[in-house]
N, C-alpha and C positions, 0 to 999 in steps of 0.2 A: 504495498499498500504505498501511497505515495501523497502528500499532503502539496497541490496548485492551487492557484489563485485566492493568497490570503489577502487576506482586505480586513485592516482592524477601523470602522470609522463611527461616531454617535454612543457607543456605548456596547458592538455588537461584533464582535469577529465573524467572517463569515467564511468556509474555507472549503474546497474541493477536496476530496477525497477519491481519490483513483485504484482501483486495486487493478492488479493483473491477470490475465490470462491464470483462467486455475487455482489463482488466491484464494482463498476462505471468505467471504463474503458473511457468511453467517455463524456464529456464533456454535451453535449445535455442530456444524463441521472441524473446532478443534475438540477434538476430546477433554475435557474436564477444563476446560475455558468457565464458565462461569461461576466453578464452584474458586480457582485461582482469582476471580474477577472479587466474588465478597469478603477472599482472605487477604488480599492487595488492598481491599478499597474496601474495609464493613459500611464505610461508611453510606452504599453504592444501598444498602439493604432500606434507608429509608428515604428514599429519593419514588418523586410519581410519576409515572408514565402513565400523557395522557393517549391510549391506543384504544380507547370506544370501547374493553373488553373491561376498565376497571381493576386491571393487571396491577400490578404495581411494579418495579422497574425491576427488579431479588426473582420478583415470577417471570419476565421476558425475560431476563437474562439467560436462560433457556434454550430458545430460539428464538435470536431475533439479527438484526442491521452490525456485523461489526462497529461499523460507523454510528451507528447507534449505541455501541457500549462507547466509542471515543466521545462520543458530546458529555454521557452524562458521568465518564473517566475526568475531562476535562473539567467539568462543575464541581466534579468529587474532589480530584489536586485544588481545585483556589479557595476551594472549603478549608479543607486539613490547612491551608496557607494563612487562616481569616479571612475570608469573600463571604459575603454572602449568601446563608443557603439557602437565598429566595433568586437568585440568578435565574437566568428560564435559555435552555436551548429546544434545537427543534434539526431533527434530522429527515433531508427530504429527499428523492431522486427521481428523473422522470427518463428512464432505459433507454427511448423512443428519440431524444434527444439529441443527451449525454453523451447516448455511451453505455453500454451491460459492463456494469463493476464503476462508474461514479455517482458520489453521495453529495449531497451540499450539505455542509453542517454547520451551522448557526449557532452561536453562545455566544452568553450577554456576559458581559466584563465591567468593573469601575476598576481594572489596571492593565493596560495592555500589556506590559513586558510581561507580568503575571499572567494574564491568558491564552498569551504564543508561548512561556516558557509549559504552561503545563496541558497546552496540546498536543506538543513537542512530547512528554515525560506522555500522553497518552497511546502517543503514535507510536513509541520507544516500546513500552509494556506489550500494546498489539502484536509489533515486531520480532520479539521475546518466543511471545507467546506459541507464533507460528511456526520457531522449529526444536518446539517443546522444552524450552528452555522456564525456568522462573524470572520473572517480566523486572527488569530497578524496583529495588525497591522503594513504595511509595511515601514513603511511614520517613523515610532518612530525606527525601528530596521534599519535603514538606517543613522540614527540621532544617534543610539545609546543609548537611551533610552527604 
């Protein structure tokens, strides 16, 4: 997965996430993804998700778009650094217009440097999990170590 078209304006970071052909796009395609996500970022258990079915984000983690995870992980990483937990995000896609494997992620922020760093960390975590390894420790990142 690579991040392109990164734009921060008016308190919203917009990013385009592009998945290479054959790269997993859903959490259910990566063994242990949901368990790792909740272990590494336990605050995700409290995330709401506007999915129309009333499921929490923790419920969604079993089978959702990895870009959706990146959205929530970015928000959670910012919260771990002290950002308001009221910040919101959104993940969308239009494979007909953008091509298969292209997602749009939008995340509200108060500190542009912080949101860019959190997004980069969320993407790094996913990258290591694709290889079956543990991701960069979120707690250490949040503490600045």
